N, C-alpha and C positions, 0 to 999 in steps of 0.2 A: 728600427721602426717600432714605435711604442704601441702596445696593444690598445685597441679601442675600448671604451667604457662599455660594460654590459648593457645591452638594450633589452627592454621587456619583450617577451615572446610575442609573435604576431598573433592577431586575433584569428581564430579558426574554430573548428568544431570542438576541439579538445581544450579550448580556452574558456575562461570564465568571462561572461558578458554581463553588462548591466541589464537587469530584468530577468536573468536566468534563475531557475530554481536549483538550489544546491543542498547538499547534506553536510552538516558540520559533524565532525567526529573528534571526540576526546576520550582516549582510552577505549572503553566499550560502550560509550554513550553516543547516541546519534540524535540529530535534530534537523528537520527540513525547514529552510527559510528561503526567501526570495532576495536576491542581490539588488539592493537599491542604494544609491549614493546618499550619504549623510543620514542614513537610517540606523538608529541604535539597535543592536541585536544583543539579547541577553541569553547566555548559554552557560550552564553549570556555574551560576553565581558570578559570572564574569561578563562585563559588557564591553562592546567594541563596535567598530565600523568595518564594513567590507569594501570600502573604497579602494584600498591598496591591493585587494585580491583580484580586481578586474584586470584582465589581460594575461594572467598567469594560467598555467595548465591545471587541469583537474588532478587531484592527488597531491598538490603542493601543501607543504606544512608551514604554518605561520606561528609566530610568537606574538602574544598580545603585549604591547609596550604601554608606557604611560600615555594617557590621553585617549586610549581606546583604539589606537592605530595598529595595523598588522604589519609585521616585519617578516619577510621571507626567511625561513630557517634552512640553512644548508645542511646537508648530511655530513656528519662528523665521522671520520674514520678512526676507530679505536686502535691504538698501537698494539701490535701482536705480541711484542716482547715485554709488555707490562706485567710485572709480578705483584700480586696483592698480598699484603701482610694480613693474615687471618689466623684465627685460633682453630683448635681441633674440635671443640664442642662448646656448647653454651651453658654448661651445668653451673659454672661459677658466676654467671651474670645475674645480678639482682636488679630487678626492675623496680627501683624505689623512687624514680622520678628525679634523681639528683645527678644522673650521668651527663646531662646536657648543661653546659655552662651558660649558653645564651638564653636569656629570658624572653618572654613574649614582647616586652617593651623594646628589647634590643632588635628583635626580628621586625617589629613594626617600624622602628627607626630606619632599618635597612631598606624597607619597602618605600618609605617616604623619600629616601635619597635617590630613588629610581634605580636601585641595583636590581639586576635581572634575577629571575628565579634560579637560574643555574648557579650563580655565584652564592646565593643564599644557601642552597643545598650544600655547596662545597664548604661553606663556613660551619654549617651544622655538623658536617662530618669531622671537620678539624677540631671542633669544640666538644665532641662526644668522647667521654673517657672510656666507653665500653665498645666503641666501634671496632677497634683492632682486635679485640678479644673474641668477636663473633666469628662464626664460620663464614666461608665464602658465600654460601647460599643465603645466610642470614644478612650479610652485608648487601647483597643484591636486592633482597626484599626490602631492606631499610631504605636504600637509595630510591627504589621504585615508589615507595610510599611517600617519601619527601618530595620527589619530583611531581607526583600527582597533586600534592597539596600546594606547592609553591610555584611550579612552572605552569604557565598558561599556554599550552601548545594546542593549536587547532589545525586539523586537517580538513580540507574542503574536497568533497567527493562528488562525482556526478551521480544523480539519482538513478537507481535501478530497482528491479523487482526485489532482488535479494536484500539490498540495503534498506529499502522502505519497509519490507515485511519484518525484518529484524527490529527496526526502529519501533514500529507499531506494537509488535508483540512484547517488547521490553517496556515501553512507556505506557501505552494505553491499549491493552489487549481486548478490553470490552468493546471497543469501537470496530474491531474486526472479528467479533464473535469468537475470540480466543483461538484464531486460526494460526498455527505455527508455520514458520517459513518453509519447512520441509513438506508440510501438508499442502501448501500452495503449489510447490513444485510438482508434487504428485498429481494435483488436479490438472495442471497444464499438460502434463505428459499423458495422463489417462484420457483427457478430453481431446487429444490430438490437435492442439491449437497450433496453427501454422498459417503462413501467408496465403491469401486467396480463399480462405474459408468463409462460410456464412454461418455465424454463430449466434446463439441466443443465450443471454445471461440474465439471471435474476439474483442480485446480491444486495445485501445490506451491510457491507464491510467498508463503508466510507469511500467506495470506488477503488479499493486496492486490487480486487480481483479483476475489475474492468481494466485498470491500468496495466496489470500484468498481461492480460490478453492482447491489449493494443500494442504493447512493447514486443511481444512475440510475433504478432502478425505484421509489424513493420509498416503499417499504413495501407496494406493491401487486403482486400476483402471487405466484409461488412459485419457489423455487430449490432444486434437489436437488444437493447437493455430494457427490461421490464422493471418498473419502479412502483412502489406503493406511495400513497399520499399525493402531494401536489407537484412533486418534481424529484428527479434523481439527485442523490447526494454524491458529489465527486470531489471531495476534499483531497483524498489521496491521489486521485487521477491528476489533479492540477500539479501536485508535487513532482510528477514525472517530467513536466516541462515539454510535452510533445509539441511538434510544429502543427500549424493549422491544417496541413494536409492530412494528418492522422484522423481528424474529426470529420472529414468528408464522408467516411463510411460508417459513422457512428449514428445510430438511430435510437430513439427512446419511445416507449409506448406504455400507457398507464395499465397497471395490473388489473384494475377493476373493469377494464373493457375486454379482457381476454375471452370471457364467456360469450360475449356478443360475436366475436370472431368465430368461435366454435359453432355457435348456433346459426350463423349466417345472417344475423340481424344488425350487424355493425353498419353505421352510416356516418358520413361526414358531419351531419347535423349534431351528432352526439358531442363531437369535439368542439363544434361552434358554440353550443350552449354552455359547455364547461368553460370555454375560453371567456365567454361573456360574464360568467359568474366571477371570474378572477380578475376582470379588467378594473383598472383604477377608475373610480368615479369621483366627480367633483362635488363636494358637499356645499351646503348653503353658506357656510362660513369661509369658504375658499380653501379649505384644506383638502388633502388627498387621502383617501382611505384605501388601504390595500386589502388583499384577500385575508381570509381567516387563517390564523396561525394555530396549529394544533400543538399539543405537548410534544409530539415527536419532532415537529418542525423546530420547536425551540431547542430541543436536544441536538438536532442536526446543525442548527445555527451556531450553537456553542462549539460544536465540533469544527465548524468552518471558520470560526472567528480568527482574525489575524492577530499578530503579536501586538501587545500594548503594554502599558505600564502596570496593569493590574497583576495581582499575584498569580493568577491562573496561567500566565504565559509560560512559566517554567514547567508546567505540567503538560502542556499540549505539545504535540509533535508535528503538526501539519500547519500549512498556511494556505490561504486562498487569495488569488489575485484580486485586487480591488480596481475595477474599471470605473473611471469617473462618469462614464455615460450611464451607469446604473444608479447613480446617486440622484436623489430628488432635488431639483433646483429650489433655491430659497426665494428668488424673485418671481413675482406672479407673471411677468411677461414671458418667461421661458417655460412656464408650467404647461402651456398648451402644446408646445413642441415636445415636452417630456411625455405627455400622454400619447401624442401621435407616435413617438418613437416606441413607447411601450406597446401600443397596439400593433405596430409593424412587427415587433419581435414576436408577439403572440401569434400573428398570422404566419410568420415563418415557422414557429413551433408547430402550429396546426398542420402545415404542409409536411413537416418532418414526421408527424404522427401518421398522416395518411400514407406516406412512403413506407413507414415501418409496418403499417397494417397490410400494405400490399406485399411486402416481403414475407410477413408471417402467413398471409393467405396462400402463398405458393406451397407451403408445407413441405419444403425441401431443404431445411436447415442441415448443416453439416455437423452440428453438435449442440449440446445443451449443458450449461453450467449453472448449478443452483447452490448458492451459499447465503442463506437467509436466516434471520432470527425467527421467522415464522415456521410453523410445522411443515415439513417438506412434502408430506404425502399428497395433499390436494394440489400443490404447485406442480409436483412432478407428473402426476397423472394427467393434468390438463396440458402442460407444455410439451409432453411427449408427442402429442398429436401434430405438432408443427415440425417435427424432426423426420427427415427422410430415413428409409430403411438402411440397415448396415452402417449406422452412424453411432458414435459413442455418446454417452451422457455420464455426468459426474454430479453427485449430490454431496454437499458437505453439511455436517451438523456437529455441534459441540458434544452432543450426547449420543449414545448408541441406540437407545430405545426407539426414538422416532424413525431411525433408519431401518431398524428391524421391522417396524410396521410397514414402511415402504417396501421392503424386501418381500414381505408376505403378500401385500396387495399386488405387486408386480407379478409374482408367481401365479396368483389367481387370475389376473387379467390376461397375461400372455403378451406376446409381441416383443419380448426382450429375451436375450440370451447372455450367457457369461456374467451373471450377476455375482458381484463380489463385494463384501463388506470388509473393510480393512482399517487398520490403525498403524501408523508408523511410530517407531520407537527411536528416540534420539538421545544421544549422550555425548557431551563435549569432552575432549581430551586436552590436557595440558602437555605440550610437546616442547621440552627444554632439555638441554644436555644433562644426563644423569638423573633427571627427575620428570620423566614422562609418565603420566598416570591419568586415569579418569578423574574428572572434577567431581568434588563432593556434592555440589548442588546440580540438579538436573531437572528438566521439565517433567511434570507429572503426566501431561497429556496434551496433544495438539489437535484433538478432534478426530472424527471418523469420516470415512469416505465410502459411499455406495456408488459403484460404477457398473457399467454394462453396455450392451449394444442393442440397438433396435432392429427388429425384423418385421416383415409384413404380417399384419394381424388380420386373419380372415374374418373375425367378427366385426370389423369395421364396415364391411359391406352391408351388414344387417342393421347397422345403426342409422336411423333416419336423419339424425343431426349431422352426420358426417358423409352424406351422399356426394358432396362436392369433391371428395377425395377418391371416389371410386375410379374415375378415369386415370388418376395418377397411380393408383395401386395396380391397375391393369398393365401399365407400362413396366412395373417392377416385377410382377409375379410371372414366373415361367411355368409352363405346363410340366407337371411331374407325372411320370408313369405310375400306375397303380402298383402297390406293393404286392409281390408274389407270395402266395401262401406256400409254406413249406410243411410237409408231412413229418410229424414228430413220431419217431418209433420208440416204443416203450422198451426199457432194458430187459433182456431175457426173453424177448418174444422171437 
């Protein structure tokens, strides 16, 4: 019986689907893209299409062939009995540029013929006059260097917090406030992020911290995101590719309305007036005018821009899905429907804001995460009022001095315990046979963390602006017996 032809793997959770967000990996370089049929993707000066990757498992390795198509690359087993001809040292090797017989024109001609990169590397080895005189380690280094240059090998990975944080920190650390991936892991651990929690997060890291929290909570619990400006930036959150059920417990609330919640003057009319100011209005010439765009919005828009033919596409590491419903229609007949749809979305957003305000008004959050480009002291002192006692809070800052100020003010204010200001130290190691050692280049710093736990603050009862929380505090505070006085005896008496 003849063996049947190999069939593509069945579509499932671990398979790549059309419309999924994936991470491309080549050596130590990552890039997040969305899988779309017949869409050209540029990665490491190489363009290709992801059509042939659909249906394969995550973690599969592909080779870019002529025409930009991907061909599945099978794992090759190296023969164990192979003996390499190598020299004892490299002292007699002179790098004069004449050791390679193949010229650039010859290599270009091989590429034009459609010869794979693996064969080109083999010909470079055979036409090198000094390859056999190099040591075994030098030969491996030479082969690795040539493979990186001539072999277009792409691995497609499933997005995760670790992969995306490494990608952002390597490509565009400024968009995540130079937060290193091990620092993000420490934040998730110190903040006790887990399923079923009710968390508050204030971050300006393109949504990376928010996405990490959503991944760890697994769609269970609720998250209230406080955002500055006109709306939250979630470019990195979109790269995770979460299902719609994950967003049912995600709420957002404007940062400039937090003081009204604390003072008890918040009302739904505030959101209504703000929504009216941002509503699209029809001008006399028939065009549509949108809300005012600030400089920060322009910067965030550039951060969320999808891939295109412009030169900046090789520098960006994230993508944002483009929903056709958000695009402004060109024909005048459908503009009215577009405005109505926009107003309906704004009404839903207003309801979500009211729900977020109700959650914050309960003042029983299970934790607080702050990772912002703003000064953390006023943010932390205000947002701690929404956190229940005996709950953790974590504040990230790229610099140490703002967190020292937070530390001092929290000690003066009270209501917190176990304050700790920390900085993690990270160094990568090369692990290879007979050459394991620390890498020469290492990160100079990944930011600082201020963490602690909340406790009941007695002074809250005397604060007239926080009288609404007095009943809540009564349920948390237990009666404590008066401390007994002990008589101290002087030595020698």
